[in-house]
DSSP file (Angstrom, degrees, kcal/mol; ACC not computed):
  #  RESIDUE AA STRUCTURE BP1 BP2  ACC     N-H-->O    O-->H-N    N-H-->O    O-->H-N    TCO  KAPPA ALPHA  PHI   PSI    X-CA   Y-CA   Z-CA
    1    1 A M              0   0    0      0, 0.0     2,-0.5     0, 0.0    15,-0.0   0.000 360.0 360.0 360.0 150.0  104.7  104.2  -28.5
    2    2 A A        -     0   0    0    123,-0.1     2,-0.3     1,-0.0    11,-0.1  -0.624 360.0-155.6 -78.8 121.2  106.3  104.6  -32.0
    3    3 A K        -     0   0    0     -2,-0.5    -1,-0.0     1,-0.0     0, 0.0  -0.708  17.8-116.8 -96.3 147.4  108.2  107.8  -32.3
    4    4 A K        -     0   0    0     -2,-0.3     2,-0.1     7,-0.0    -1,-0.0  -0.720  23.9-131.1 -85.8 122.6  108.9  109.4  -35.7
    5    5 A P    >   -     0   0    0      0, 0.0     3,-0.9     0, 0.0     6,-0.1  -0.419  20.2-123.2 -67.5 151.1  112.5  109.7  -36.7
    6    6 A K  T 3  S+     0   0    0      1,-0.2    -2,-0.0    -2,-0.1     2,-0.0   0.895 102.4  34.1 -65.0 -44.3  113.4  113.2  -37.9
    7    7 A S  T 3  S+     0   0    0      1,-0.0    -1,-0.2     2,-0.0    -3,-0.0  -0.215  88.0 111.8-110.3  42.3  114.8  112.4  -41.3
    8    8 A D    <   +     0   0    0     -3,-0.9     3,-0.2     1,-0.1    -1,-0.0  -0.890  36.5 179.9-121.3 102.4  112.6  109.5  -42.3
    9    9 A P  S    S+     0   0    0      0, 0.0    -1,-0.1     0, 0.0   109,-0.0   0.767  82.4  52.4 -73.2 -24.9  110.1  110.1  -45.2
   10   10 A N  S    S+     0   0    0    108,-0.3     2,-0.2     2,-0.0   106,-0.1   0.787  84.1  98.0 -82.3 -27.6  108.6  106.6  -45.2
   11   11 A Y        +     0   0    0     -3,-0.2     2,-0.3   107,-0.1   106,-0.2  -0.425  47.8 156.3 -67.3 127.8  107.8  106.4  -41.4
   12   12 A K  E     -A  116   0A   0    104,-1.7   104,-2.6    -2,-0.2     2,-0.4  -0.917  40.0-131.8-157.9 124.3  104.1  107.3  -40.8
   13   13 A V  E     -A  115   0A   0     -2,-0.3   102,-0.3   102,-0.2     3,-0.1  -0.645  22.9-178.9 -78.0 129.9  101.7  106.5  -38.0
   14   14 A I  E     -     0   0A   0    100,-2.6     2,-0.3    -2,-0.4    35,-0.3   0.889  64.1  -0.7 -93.4 -52.5   98.4  105.2  -39.5
   15   15 A A  E     -A  114   0A   0     99,-1.9    99,-3.1    33,-0.1     2,-0.4  -0.996  59.3-163.7-145.6 143.0   96.2  104.5  -36.4
   16   16 A E  E     -A  113   0A   0     -2,-0.3     2,-0.9    97,-0.2    97,-0.2  -0.992  14.9-146.5-131.0 139.2   96.8  104.9  -32.7
   17   17 A N    >   +     0   0    0     95,-3.3     3,-0.7    -2,-0.4     4,-0.5  -0.760  27.2 165.7-103.1  85.4   94.7  103.4  -29.9
   18   18 A R  T >> S+     0   0    0     -2,-0.9     3,-0.8     1,-0.2     4,-0.6   0.812  71.5  64.8 -71.2 -28.0   95.0  106.1  -27.2
   19   19 A R  H >> S+     0   0    0      1,-0.2     4,-2.5     2,-0.2     3,-0.7   0.783  88.4  70.1 -64.4 -28.1   92.1  104.6  -25.2
   20   20 A A  H <> S+     0   0    0     -3,-0.7     4,-2.1     1,-0.2    -1,-0.2   0.861  94.6  52.9 -62.4 -36.5   94.2  101.4  -24.5
   21   21 A R  H <4 S+     0   0    0     -3,-0.8    -1,-0.2    -4,-0.5    -2,-0.2   0.747 113.0  45.4 -72.0 -23.2   96.6  103.3  -22.2
   22   22 A Y  H << S+     0   0    0     -3,-0.7    -2,-0.2    -4,-0.6    -1,-0.2   0.868 119.7  38.4 -82.9 -39.1   93.6  104.5  -20.2
   23   23 A D  H  < S+     0   0    0     -4,-2.5   109,-2.5   108,-0.1     2,-0.3   0.708 119.5  41.1 -85.6 -20.7   91.8  101.2  -20.0
   24   24 A Y  E  < S-B  131   0A   0     -4,-2.1     2,-0.8    -5,-0.3   107,-0.2  -0.911  71.1-128.6-130.9 151.7   94.8   98.8  -19.6
   25   25 A A  E     -B  130   0A   0    105,-3.1   105,-1.9    -2,-0.3     2,-0.6  -0.900  34.3-141.8 -94.5 106.9   98.1   98.7  -17.7
   26   26 A I  E     +B  129   0A   0     -2,-0.8   103,-0.2   103,-0.2     3,-0.1  -0.618  25.2 176.8 -77.1 114.8  100.5   98.0  -20.4
   27   27 A E  E     -     0   0A   0    101,-2.5     2,-0.3    -2,-0.6    -1,-0.2   0.902  66.0 -13.7 -82.9 -45.8  103.2   95.5  -19.1
   28   28 A D  E     -B  128   0A   0    100,-1.2   100,-3.5     2,-0.0     2,-0.3  -0.948  60.2-143.7-152.4 161.2  105.2   95.0  -22.4
   29   29 A D  E     -B  127   0A   0     -2,-0.3     2,-0.4    98,-0.3    98,-0.2  -0.967   8.1-163.0-137.0 159.5  104.8   95.7  -26.1
   30   30 A I  E     -B  126   0A   0     96,-2.6    96,-3.2    -2,-0.3     2,-0.4  -0.996  16.3-132.3-142.8 140.0  105.9   93.8  -29.2
   31   31 A E  E     +B  125   0A   0     -2,-0.4     2,-0.3    94,-0.2    94,-0.2  -0.778  32.7 171.6 -93.0 134.7  106.2   94.8  -32.8
   32   32 A C  E     -B  124   0A   0     92,-2.7    92,-2.5    -2,-0.4    58,-0.2  -0.986  28.2-118.6-143.1 155.1  104.7   92.5  -35.4
   33   33 A G  E     -BC 123  89A   0     56,-1.6    56,-2.4    -2,-0.3     2,-0.4  -0.377  24.0-137.4 -84.3 168.7  104.0   92.5  -39.2
   34   34 A I  E     - C   0  88A   0     88,-0.8     2,-0.7    54,-0.2    54,-0.2  -0.990   8.0-133.5-130.3 136.8  100.6   92.2  -40.7
   35   35 A I        +     0   0    0     52,-2.5     2,-0.3    -2,-0.4    52,-0.3  -0.820  42.0 167.3 -89.3 118.1   99.4   90.1  -43.7
   36   36 A L        -     0   0    0     -2,-0.7     2,-0.2    50,-0.1    -2,-0.0  -0.873  33.0-121.6-130.2 159.8   97.4   92.5  -45.9
   37   37 A T     >  -     0   0    0     -2,-0.3     4,-1.9     1,-0.1     3,-0.2  -0.512  38.0-101.6 -91.8 168.5   96.0   92.6  -49.4
   38   38 A G  H  > S+     0   0    0      1,-0.2     4,-2.0     2,-0.2     5,-0.2   0.882 120.8  50.4 -60.2 -43.9   96.8   95.2  -52.0
   39   39 A S  H  > S+     0   0    0     39,-0.3     4,-2.0     1,-0.2    -1,-0.2   0.821 108.5  54.5 -68.4 -30.1   93.6   97.2  -51.5
   40   40 A E  H  > S+     0   0    0     -3,-0.2     4,-2.5     2,-0.2    -1,-0.2   0.909 107.7  48.4 -68.0 -40.6   94.1   97.2  -47.7
   41   41 A V  H  X S+     0   0    0     -4,-1.9     4,-2.0     2,-0.2    -2,-0.2   0.914 111.4  50.4 -65.3 -41.0   97.6   98.7  -48.1
   42   42 A K  H  X S+     0   0    0     -4,-2.0     4,-0.7     1,-0.2    -1,-0.2   0.912 112.0  48.6 -60.2 -43.4   96.3  101.4  -50.5
   43   43 A S  H ><>S+     0   0    0     -4,-2.0     5,-1.3     1,-0.2     3,-0.9   0.895 108.3  53.2 -66.5 -40.8   93.6  102.2  -48.0
   44   44 A L  H ><5S+     0   0    0     -4,-2.5     3,-2.1     1,-0.2    -1,-0.2   0.852 100.7  60.5 -62.2 -35.7   96.1  102.4  -45.1
   45   45 A R  H 3<5S+     0   0    0     -4,-2.0    -1,-0.2     1,-0.3    -2,-0.2   0.779 103.7  52.4 -64.1 -23.6   98.2  104.9  -47.1
   46   46 A E  T <<5S-     0   0    0     -3,-0.9    -1,-0.3    -4,-0.7    -2,-0.2   0.285 116.2-118.7 -91.1   8.7   95.1  107.1  -47.1
   47   47 A N  T < 5 +     0   0    0     -3,-2.1     2,-0.6     1,-0.2    -3,-0.2   0.878  65.0 143.5  56.2  45.9   94.8  106.8  -43.2
   48   48 A T      < +     0   0    0     -5,-1.3    23,-2.6    23,-0.1     2,-0.3  -0.597  34.0 105.5-113.5  70.1   91.4  105.1  -43.3
   49   49 A T  E     -H   70   0B   0     -2,-0.6     2,-0.4   -35,-0.3    21,-0.2  -0.971  46.0-161.9-145.6 159.3   91.7  102.7  -40.4
   50   50 A N  E     +H   69   0B   0     19,-2.3    19,-2.4    -2,-0.3   -33,-0.1  -0.977  15.0 167.3-143.5 125.6   90.5  102.2  -36.8
   51   51 A I    >   +     0   0    0     -2,-0.4     3,-0.9    17,-0.2   -34,-0.1   0.229  51.8 103.3-120.4  13.2   92.0   99.8  -34.2
   52   52 A T  T 3  S+     0   0    0      1,-0.2    -1,-0.1   -36,-0.1    16,-0.1   0.862  88.6  37.2 -67.9 -34.6   90.3  101.1  -31.1
   53   53 A E  T 3  S+     0   0    0     14,-0.2    -1,-0.2    -3,-0.0     2,-0.2   0.339 102.6  98.9 -97.1   8.6   87.7   98.3  -30.8
   54   54 A S    <   -     0   0    0     -3,-0.9     2,-0.3    57,-0.1    13,-0.2  -0.489  46.0-178.6 -95.7 164.7   90.2   95.6  -32.0
   55   55 A Y  E     -D   66   0A   0     11,-1.7    11,-3.4    -2,-0.2     2,-0.3  -0.953  23.4-117.9-149.6 166.9   92.2   93.1  -30.1
   56   56 A A  E     -DE  65 109A   0     53,-2.4    53,-0.6    -2,-0.3     2,-0.3  -0.844  26.9-173.8-111.7 150.5   94.8   90.3  -30.8
   57   57 A A  E     -D   64   0A   0      7,-2.3     7,-2.9    -2,-0.3     2,-0.7  -0.999  24.1-133.3-145.2 144.2   94.3   86.7  -30.0
   58   58 A V  E     +D   63   0A   0     -2,-0.3     2,-0.4     5,-0.2     5,-0.2  -0.873  36.4 167.8 -97.9 114.1   96.5   83.6  -30.2
   59   59 A E  E >   -D   62   0A   0      3,-2.6     3,-0.9    -2,-0.7    -2,-0.1  -0.994  63.2 -11.4-133.3 126.5   94.5   80.8  -31.9
   60   60 A E  T 3  S-     0   0    0     -2,-0.4    -1,-0.1     1,-0.3     3,-0.1   0.905 128.0 -53.1  54.7  48.9   95.9   77.5  -33.2
   61   61 A S  T 3  S+     0   0    0      1,-0.2     2,-0.3    -3,-0.1    -1,-0.3   0.771 120.0 102.7  56.8  32.0   99.5   78.6  -32.8
   62   62 A E  E <   -D   59   0A   0     -3,-0.9    -3,-2.6    33,-0.1     2,-0.5  -0.977  68.5-128.5-137.2 151.2   98.9   81.8  -34.9
   63   63 A L  E     -DF  58  88A   0     25,-0.6    25,-3.2    -2,-0.3     2,-0.4  -0.886  29.0-171.6-103.3 128.7   98.4   85.4  -33.9
   64   64 A W  E     -DF  57  87A   0     -7,-2.9    -7,-2.3    -2,-0.5     2,-0.6  -0.927  24.1-139.1-124.7 141.2   95.3   87.2  -35.3
   65   65 A L  E     -DF  56  86A   0     21,-3.6    21,-2.0    -2,-0.4     2,-0.4  -0.899  30.2-160.5 -93.0 122.9   94.1   90.8  -35.3
   66   66 A V  E     +D   55   0A   0    -11,-3.4   -11,-1.7    -2,-0.6    19,-0.1  -0.885  62.5   1.4-109.8 134.6   90.3   90.6  -34.6
   67   67 A N  S    S+     0   0    0     16,-0.5     2,-0.4    -2,-0.4   -14,-0.2   0.686  79.5 154.1  68.9  20.6   87.9   93.4  -35.4
   68   68 A G        -     0   0    0     16,-0.3     2,-0.5    -3,-0.2    -1,-0.2  -0.693  36.3-138.8 -79.4 132.9   90.4   95.8  -36.9
   69   69 A Y  E     +H   50   0B   0    -19,-2.4   -19,-2.3    -2,-0.4     2,-0.5  -0.810  26.5 172.1-100.4 121.3   88.7   98.2  -39.4
   70   70 A I  E     -H   49   0B   0     12,-1.4   -21,-0.2    -2,-0.5    14,-0.1  -0.985  34.1-125.5-125.6 120.3   90.3   99.1  -42.7
   71   71 A A        -     0   0    0    -23,-2.6   -23,-0.1    -2,-0.5   -28,-0.1  -0.212  32.6 -96.1 -63.2 152.0   88.0  101.1  -45.0
   72   72 A P        -     0   0    0      0, 0.0     2,-0.6     0, 0.0    -1,-0.1  -0.421  33.6-123.4 -71.0 147.2   87.4   99.8  -48.5
   73   73 A Y    >   -     0   0    0      1,-0.2     3,-1.2    -3,-0.1   -30,-0.1  -0.811  16.1-151.5 -90.4 121.6   89.6  101.4  -51.3
   74   74 A E  T 3  S+     0   0    0     -2,-0.6    -1,-0.2     1,-0.3     5,-0.1   0.884  90.7  48.5 -63.9 -42.3   87.3  102.9  -53.9
   75   75 A R  T 3  S+     0   0    0    -36,-0.1    -1,-0.3     4,-0.0     2,-0.2   0.289  84.7 120.7 -85.7  11.7   89.6  102.5  -56.9
   76   76 A A    <   -     0   0    0     -3,-1.2     3,-0.2     1,-0.1     4,-0.0  -0.530  54.0-153.8 -77.8 138.6   90.4   98.8  -56.1
   77   77 A M  S    S+     0   0    0      1,-0.3     2,-0.6    -2,-0.2    -1,-0.1   0.908  94.1  30.3 -74.3 -44.8   89.6   96.2  -58.7
   78   78 A F  S    S-     0   0    0      0, 0.0    -1,-0.3     0, 0.0   -39,-0.3  -0.957  88.1-157.7-117.4 110.7   89.3   93.5  -56.1
   79   79 A G        -     0   0    0     -2,-0.6     2,-0.3    -3,-0.2   -40,-0.1  -0.028   6.0-128.9 -80.6-171.0   88.1   94.9  -52.8
   80   80 A H        -     0   0    0    -41,-0.1     2,-0.4   -10,-0.1    -1,-0.1  -0.921  23.9 -98.7-137.2 160.4   88.5   93.6  -49.3
   81   81 A E    >   -     0   0    0     -2,-0.3     3,-0.9     1,-0.1   -11,-0.1  -0.683  33.6-141.1 -79.4 131.9   86.3   92.8  -46.3
   82   82 A E  T 3  S+     0   0    0     -2,-0.4   -12,-1.4     1,-0.3    -1,-0.1   0.907  92.9  29.7 -65.6 -44.6   86.6   95.7  -43.8
   83   83 A R  T 3  S+     0   0    0    -14,-0.2   -16,-0.5    -3,-0.1    -1,-0.3  -0.086  85.2 140.4-113.0  37.4   86.6   93.9  -40.5
   84   84 A R    <   -     0   0    0     -3,-0.9     2,-0.4   -14,-0.1   -16,-0.3  -0.323  61.3 -96.9 -72.8 160.6   88.2   90.6  -41.5
   85   85 A R        -     0   0    0    -19,-0.1     2,-0.4   -18,-0.1   -19,-0.2  -0.648  41.1-156.4 -78.4 132.3   90.6   88.8  -39.2
   86   86 A R  E     - F   0  65A   0    -21,-2.0   -21,-3.6    -2,-0.4     2,-0.3  -0.925  14.3-122.3-117.1 136.8   94.2   89.6  -40.2
   87   87 A K  E     - F   0  64A   0     -2,-0.4   -52,-2.5   -52,-0.3     2,-0.4  -0.541  22.8-149.7 -76.4 134.7   97.2   87.4  -39.4
   88   88 A L  E     -CF  34  63A   0    -25,-3.2   -25,-0.6    -2,-0.3     2,-0.6  -0.863  11.5-132.1-104.9 143.1  100.0   89.0  -37.4
   89   89 A L  E     +C   33   0A   0    -56,-2.4   -56,-1.6    -2,-0.4     2,-0.3  -0.849  39.3 144.1-103.8 119.5  103.5   87.9  -37.9
   90   90 A V        -     0   0    0     -2,-0.6   -27,-0.1   -58,-0.2   -58,-0.1  -0.941  50.3 -91.6-141.8 164.5  105.8   87.1  -34.9
   91   91 A S     >  -     0   0    0     -2,-0.3     4,-2.5     1,-0.1     5,-0.1  -0.272  37.7-111.8 -72.0 164.3  108.5   84.6  -34.1
   92   92 A K  H  > S+     0   0    0      2,-0.2     4,-2.2     1,-0.2     5,-0.2   0.864 118.6  54.3 -65.3 -34.2  107.6   81.3  -32.5
   93   93 A K  H  > S+     0   0    0      2,-0.2     4,-1.7     1,-0.2    -1,-0.2   0.932 111.5  43.7 -65.7 -45.6  109.4   82.4  -29.3
   94   94 A E  H  > S+     0   0    0      1,-0.2     4,-2.1     2,-0.2    -2,-0.2   0.866 112.0  54.4 -67.5 -36.5  107.3   85.5  -29.1
   95   95 A L  H  X S+     0   0    0     -4,-2.5     4,-2.4     1,-0.2    -2,-0.2   0.890 108.1  48.3 -64.1 -39.2  104.2   83.6  -29.9
   96   96 A S  H  X S+     0   0    0     -4,-2.2     4,-2.3     2,-0.2    -1,-0.2   0.858 111.0  51.4 -68.5 -34.6  104.7   81.2  -27.1
   97   97 A R  H  X S+     0   0    0     -4,-1.7     4,-2.1     2,-0.2    -2,-0.2   0.883 111.4  48.0 -67.6 -38.3  105.4   84.1  -24.7
   98   98 A L  H  X S+     0   0    0     -4,-2.1     4,-2.3     2,-0.2     5,-0.2   0.892 110.6  51.0 -65.6 -42.8  102.1   85.7  -25.9
   99   99 A W  H  X S+     0   0    0     -4,-2.4     4,-2.9     1,-0.2     5,-0.4   0.928 110.8  48.7 -64.6 -41.7  100.2   82.5  -25.4
  100  100 A N  H  X>S+     0   0    0     -4,-2.3     4,-2.0     1,-0.2     5,-1.4   0.919 111.1  50.7 -61.1 -43.9  101.6   82.1  -21.9
  101  101 A A  H  <5S+     0   0    0     -4,-2.1     6,-2.5     3,-0.2     4,-0.3   0.902 117.8  37.6 -62.8 -40.4  100.6   85.7  -21.0
  102  102 A T  H  <5S+     0   0    0     -4,-2.3     4,-0.5     4,-0.2    -2,-0.2   0.926 125.5  34.5 -79.1 -45.0   97.1   85.3  -22.3
  103  103 A Q  H  <5S+     0   0    0     -4,-2.9    -3,-0.2    -5,-0.2    -2,-0.2   0.872 130.3  26.3 -82.8 -38.2   96.3   81.8  -21.2
  104  104 A R  T  <5S+     0   0    0     -4,-2.0    -3,-0.2    -5,-0.4    -2,-0.1   0.850 129.8  34.6 -93.0 -39.8   98.2   81.4  -17.9
  105  105 A E  S   <S-     0   0    0     -5,-1.4    -3,-0.2    -4,-0.3    -4,-0.1   0.487  98.8-122.7-100.2  -5.1   98.4   85.0  -16.6
  106  106 A G        +     0   0    0     -4,-0.5    -4,-0.2    -6,-0.3    -3,-0.1   0.791  56.9 151.4  70.5  29.5   95.1   86.3  -17.8
  107  107 A M        -     0   0    0     -6,-2.5     2,-0.4    -7,-0.1    23,-0.2  -0.371  37.4-133.0 -86.0 169.9   96.6   89.2  -19.8
  108  108 A T  E     - G   0 129A   0     21,-3.1    21,-3.1    -2,-0.1     2,-0.7  -0.948   8.6-132.7-124.1 143.6   95.1   90.8  -22.9
  109  109 A L  E     -EG  56 128A   0    -53,-0.6   -53,-2.4    -2,-0.4    19,-0.2  -0.883  30.7-177.0-100.8 114.9   96.7   91.6  -26.2
  110  110 A V  E     - G   0 127A   0     17,-2.7    17,-3.5    -2,-0.7     2,-0.3  -0.939  26.8-125.9-118.5 126.1   95.8   95.2  -27.2
  111  111 A P  E     + G   0 126A   0      0, 0.0    15,-0.2     0, 0.0   -91,-0.2  -0.540  29.3 177.4 -67.8 129.2   96.8   96.9  -30.4
  112  112 A L  E     -     0   0A   0     13,-3.3   -95,-3.3     1,-0.3     2,-0.3   0.857  59.0  -4.8 -99.7 -47.9   98.5  100.2  -29.5
  113  113 A V  E     -AG  16 125A   0     12,-1.3    12,-3.0   -97,-0.2     2,-0.4  -0.994  50.1-154.5-152.9 143.0   99.7  101.7  -32.8
  114  114 A M  E     +AG  15 124A   0    -99,-3.1  -100,-2.6    -2,-0.3   -99,-1.9  -0.972  33.6 152.2-115.7 132.6   99.7  100.8  -36.5
  115  115 A Y  E     -AG  13 123A   0      8,-2.3     8,-3.6    -2,-0.4     2,-0.5  -0.961  48.4-107.9-154.2 165.8  102.3  102.4  -38.7
  116  116 A F  E     -AG  12 122A   0   -104,-2.6  -104,-1.7    -2,-0.3     6,-0.2  -0.906  42.0-139.7 -95.8 124.5  104.5  102.2  -41.8
  117  117 A N    >   -     0   0    0      4,-2.7     3,-2.2    -2,-0.5    -1,-0.1  -0.031  37.5 -79.9 -77.1-173.8  108.2  101.6  -40.7
  118  118 A H  T 3  S+     0   0    0      1,-0.3  -108,-0.3     2,-0.1  -107,-0.1   0.687 132.8  53.3 -66.9 -15.5  111.2  103.2  -42.3
  119  119 A K  T 3  S-     0   0    0      2,-0.2    -1,-0.3  -109,-0.1     3,-0.1   0.468 120.4-108.5 -90.8  -4.6  111.1  100.7  -45.2
  120  120 A G  S <  S+     0   0    0     -3,-2.2     2,-0.4     1,-0.3    -2,-0.1   0.620  73.1 140.0  87.0  13.9  107.4  101.5  -45.8
  121  121 A I        -     0   0    0      1,-0.0    -4,-2.7   -88,-0.0     2,-0.3  -0.767  57.7-113.5 -97.5 135.2  106.2   98.2  -44.5
  122  122 A A  E     + G   0 116A   0     -2,-0.4   -88,-0.8    -6,-0.2     2,-0.3  -0.525  43.6 173.6 -71.2 126.3  103.0   98.1  -42.4
  123  123 A K  E     -BG  33 115A   0     -8,-3.6    -8,-2.3    -2,-0.3     2,-0.4  -0.837  19.0-151.3-127.7 163.0  103.7   97.2  -38.7
  124  124 A M  E     -BG  32 114A   0    -92,-2.5   -92,-2.7    -2,-0.3     2,-0.6  -0.999   8.0-144.7-138.4 140.9  101.6   97.0  -35.6
  125  125 A K  E     -BG  31 113A   0    -12,-3.0   -13,-3.3    -2,-0.4   -12,-1.3  -0.921  19.8-164.7-104.9 122.5  102.7   97.4  -32.0
  126  126 A I  E     -BG  30 111A   0    -96,-3.2   -96,-2.6    -2,-0.6     2,-0.4  -0.901   7.3-144.9-110.9 134.5  100.8   95.2  -29.6
  127  127 A G  E     -BG  29 110A   0    -17,-3.5   -17,-2.7    -2,-0.4     2,-0.8  -0.792   8.7-139.7 -99.1 138.0  100.7   95.7  -25.9
  128  128 A I  E     +BG  28 109A   0   -100,-3.5  -101,-2.5    -2,-0.4  -100,-1.2  -0.879  45.6 172.9 -92.3 112.3  100.6   92.8  -23.4
  129  129 A A  E     -BG  26 108A   0    -21,-3.1   -21,-3.1    -2,-0.8     2,-0.4  -0.818  38.4-143.8-131.4 158.5   98.2   94.4  -20.9
  130  130 A K  E     -B   25   0A   0   -105,-1.9  -105,-3.1    -2,-0.3   -23,-0.1  -0.977  39.7-107.4-119.0 133.6   96.1   93.8  -17.8
  131  131 A G  E     -B   24   0A   0     -2,-0.4     2,-0.3  -107,-0.2  -107,-0.2  -0.308  30.6-131.3 -61.3 138.2   92.7   95.5  -17.5
  132  132 A K        -     0   0    0   -109,-2.5     2,-0.1     2,-0.0    -1,-0.1  -0.663  13.2-133.3 -90.5 147.2   92.4   98.4  -15.1
  133  133 A K     >  -     0   0    0     -2,-0.3     4,-1.8     1,-0.1     3,-0.5  -0.461  33.7 -98.7 -87.0 170.6   89.6   98.6  -12.5
  134  134 A N  H  > S+     0   0    0      1,-0.2     4,-2.5     2,-0.2     5,-0.2   0.883 123.5  52.7 -59.6 -40.9   87.7  101.9  -12.1
  135  135 A H  H  > S+     0   0    0      1,-0.2     4,-1.7     2,-0.2    -1,-0.2   0.842 107.8  52.0 -67.8 -29.5   89.7  102.9   -9.0
  136  136 A D  H  > S+     0   0    0     -3,-0.5     4,-2.1     2,-0.2    -1,-0.2   0.880 109.2  50.1 -69.5 -38.3   92.9  102.4  -11.0
  137  137 A K  H  X S+     0   0    0     -4,-1.8     4,-2.2     1,-0.2    -2,-0.2   0.899 110.7  49.4 -65.4 -40.5   91.6  104.6  -13.8
  138  138 A R  H  X S+     0   0    0     -4,-2.5     4,-2.3     1,-0.2    -1,-0.2   0.887 109.5  53.1 -68.0 -35.8   90.6  107.3  -11.3
  139  139 A E  H  X S+     0   0    0     -4,-1.7     4,-2.3     2,-0.2    -2,-0.2   0.927 110.3  45.5 -63.1 -46.4   94.1  107.1   -9.8
  140  140 A T  H  X S+     0   0    0     -4,-2.1     4,-2.4     1,-0.2    -1,-0.2   0.901 112.9  51.7 -66.2 -38.2   95.9  107.6  -13.1
  141  141 A E  H  X S+     0   0    0     -4,-2.2     4,-2.4     1,-0.2    -1,-0.2   0.876 109.2  49.4 -62.9 -39.5   93.5  110.5  -13.9
  142  142 A A  H  X S+     0   0    0     -4,-2.3     4,-2.3     2,-0.2    -1,-0.2   0.889 111.0  50.3 -67.9 -39.0   94.2  112.2  -10.6
  143  143 A K  H  X S+     0   0    0     -4,-2.3     4,-2.2     2,-0.2    -2,-0.2   0.913 111.7  48.5 -64.6 -41.6   98.0  111.8  -11.2
  144  144 A R  H  X S+     0   0    0     -4,-2.4     4,-2.1     2,-0.2    -2,-0.2   0.916 112.0  48.4 -66.2 -41.1   97.6  113.3  -14.7
  145  145 A D  H  X S+     0   0    0     -4,-2.4     4,-2.5     1,-0.2    -2,-0.2   0.899 110.7  51.3 -66.1 -38.1   95.6  116.2  -13.3
  146  146 A W  H  X S+     0   0    0     -4,-2.3     4,-2.5     2,-0.2    -1,-0.2   0.907 107.9  52.3 -64.4 -41.0   98.1  116.9  -10.6
  147  147 A A  H  X S+     0   0    0     -4,-2.2     4,-2.1     2,-0.2    -1,-0.2   0.917 111.0  47.8 -58.4 -45.2  100.9  117.0  -13.1
  148  148 A R  H  X S+     0   0    0     -4,-2.1     4,-2.3     1,-0.2    -2,-0.2   0.928 111.9  49.1 -58.7 -47.7   98.9  119.5  -15.1
  149  149 A Q  H  X S+     0   0    0     -4,-2.5     4,-2.4     1,-0.2    -2,-0.2   0.871 109.7  51.7 -62.1 -39.8   98.3  121.6  -12.0
  150  150 A K  H  X S+     0   0    0     -4,-2.5     4,-2.3     2,-0.2    -1,-0.2   0.886 109.1  50.9 -66.8 -38.3  101.9  121.5  -11.0
  151  151 A Q  H  X S+     0   0    0     -4,-2.1     4,-2.5     2,-0.2    -2,-0.2   0.905 109.9  50.1 -66.5 -40.0  103.0  122.7  -14.5
  152  152 A R  H  X S+     0   0    0     -4,-2.3     4,-2.4     2,-0.2    -2,-0.2   0.928 111.3  48.5 -62.3 -45.7  100.5  125.6  -14.3
  153  153 A L  H  X S+     0   0    0     -4,-2.4     4,-1.6     1,-0.2    -2,-0.2   0.902 112.4  48.0 -61.3 -41.7  101.8  126.6  -10.9
  154  154 A L  H  X S+     0   0    0     -4,-2.3     4,-1.2     1,-0.2    -1,-0.2   0.891 111.5  50.8 -64.6 -41.1  105.4  126.4  -12.1
  155  155 A K  H  < S+     0   0    0     -4,-2.5     3,-0.2     1,-0.2    -2,-0.2   0.893 108.5  52.0 -64.3 -40.3  104.5  128.5  -15.2
  156  156 A E  H  < S+     0   0    0     -4,-2.4    -1,-0.2     1,-0.2    -2,-0.2   0.841 105.2  56.0 -66.8 -33.1  102.8  131.2  -13.0
  157  157 A R  H  <        0   0    0     -4,-1.6    -1,-0.2     1,-0.2    -2,-0.2   0.846 360.0 360.0 -67.3 -34.8  105.8  131.6  -10.8
  158  158 A H     <        0   0    0     -4,-1.2    -1,-0.2    -3,-0.2    -2,-0.2   0.442 360.0 360.0 -94.3 360.0  108.2  132.4  -13.7
């Protein structure tokens, strides 16, 4: 997950997909750039985006963000389509690795977080993930509950 540096005024998390870590077992993650229009960037600066229902896909040797929502910017002269496919920028080496993961290994590309980096450029962190089954979800939930219970017990003792 993208952590905020202490003395960085430009760094800002725009959208986070918390559900992804519950639904998927994240194997690896990769940072990539996004090709956006001007009104989309202005809208992102106002935190009007949602990436929970979106996913990434490798098609025709390009990486695309599918179904990512960026709200329309009211004061824009030329608006944008809210749920259009947006091209993601990665190196050829990373692209071939992502293609191998999705096509050969049956993995899924899940957007984890969208943010402005320290230079003020919009970036996205994509996770290479494998879908969890219901018993896996229950197992992680039980571990989380036990960790909370343990913290409460330790707090009561002191």
